[in-house]
N, C-alpha and C positions, 0 to 999 in steps of 0.2 A: 091193564085191567083196572088198576087203582084209579086211573084218571077218566075212565069211561062213565058217562052219565047214565047209560043203560047197562043192565047186567050182561055179562059176557060168559059164554061157555067156552073155556079155554083149555086146549089140549096141546101138550108138547110131546111129539113123537121123537124118540131118541134111541140110539143104540147104547150110549154110555154118557153119563154126565159126571164131570169132575168139578168140584168146587175147590179152588186152590188158594184164593185170596182171603184177606181178613174179613171175617163175618159173612163170607159168601155162603157157607153152609147154613147159617141162620136165615139168610135171604131165600135160599132154596126151600128150606123147611117151612118158612112162613108162607111162601107161595103155594106150597103143597097142602099144608094143614089149615092155614087160616084163610087164604084167599081163594081156595077152591080150584086151583090150577091142577089139572089131571096130567100126570106124567106117565106116558105109555111107552114102555120098553118094547121097541118094534123095529121093523124094517119096512119102509114104504115101498110098495110095489108099483102102483100106477095112480095117476090123478086124471079123472075124466070130468068134462063139463056135462052137467045134466040139463038137457032140453032148454026151454025158454027161461027157466029161473036163473040160469047162470051160476047156480051153485056147483060145488065141486065134490065129486065122490072120490074118497081116498080109500084105496085098497092097500092093506098092510098085513104083514105076518107078525103076529104077537109073539111073546116070549116062548110059548109052547109050540110055535110053528103053524098054528091055525090061521087061515086067511080070514080077515075081517074087513068089513066095509063101514064107513061113516060118511055122512054128508056135512059139508061146511059151506058157509057163504064166503069165507076168505081163508086162504092158505098162504103162509109165509115159509119160503124155503131157505134153509141155511145149511151150509156144509162146514165140515171141519176145516181148521186153519191149515193152509199149506204155504210154503215159500213160493213166491212167484218165479216163473222161469227167468225173468230178467234179473232178479236178486241172486238166483243160483249162478247165472252167467257171470254177473259182476263179481261174485265171490270167487269163482273159478279164475277169472282174469287177475284178481288181486291175490290169488293163491291163499285164500282163507279156508281153513279146515271147517268142514260141515259135518254134522252128525248124520245118522241114518235117515232122519226126516228132513234133511236139508236146511237145518237151522244152524246158525253160527255156534261154534263151540267156544264157551268161555268158562272161567273157573270161579268158584265162590268167593275167593279173596281178591280176584281181579275181574269183577263182573262185566266190564265193558271192553276188556282187552281181548283181541282175537289172536289167532296163531301167528299173525304177521305184525311185528312191532310197528306202531304208528297208525294202525288201522283199528278202529273201534266199532263195536256193534251195540245197538240198543233197541229197545222196543220189541216188536214181534218178530224181528229178524233173529232173535235168540230163542223164540218159542212163544206160545200163547201167554198173554198177560193183559192186565187191565191198563186203562189210560194213566192213572196216577203213577204206576210203576214205570210205564214207558217214558213219562215226562221226567221223572227222577233220573232214570238212566240216561236220557238225552242230555241232561245237565251234567251228569258225571262224565259222559263221553266228551262234551265240549271242554270241560275242565282238564281232562286227560290230554286232549289234543293241544290245549293251551300250554301244557308243559313243554311240548316240542317246539313251540314258537316263542318261548320266553326270551331266549337269547337274541332273537331277531327283532323283538319288539322295539319300535322306535328307530330302527336303522334306515328306514326308507322315507322318513318324514322330510319334506322339503320346507325350507324356511320361507315363510310368506313375506314378500317384499311389499311394504306399504308405501305408496307414493307420498311425497310431501304434500301438505295441505296448501290449497290456493286460497288467497284472500279474496272473498266474494262480497265484501262489504261495499256499499255504495249503491248507485242506481242499478236495478236489475236489468239484465239484457235478455231479450226473448228472441 
């Protein structure tokens, strides 16, 4: 909405919004109070295309349970974060403990260590989080993994054999 050259009527339909990161609550309040974004606590029922206009009619139940309809020219659908089936399968193969929502269980003082020694988790496999937190945790996981490899560092290096130099002075040969 901030980058649009034309005014936008923006509505965010949601069942629950949680702002968990630094200054995220300020961002939410600024969008709501200053930028005119309307937050509608609701449950979407159906989306239908309207005739030749191509607009979309959204039917939803508001907080009181009343069914309402609104028309939009664009709708963006977004769902809550879930662990992918392949991530859950991999965690089960590696015998990593998962919580009730299928995210890796870690502890506050060892935030990238899983229940299995030597296996580390970072980013959204631990739960919803932003990109900077994911990048920081990825660095921490790489460092933690490096601890296990420290003893082996340099043990598989091959000595490079450099051949003797040949004197190429004189008439060039082609």
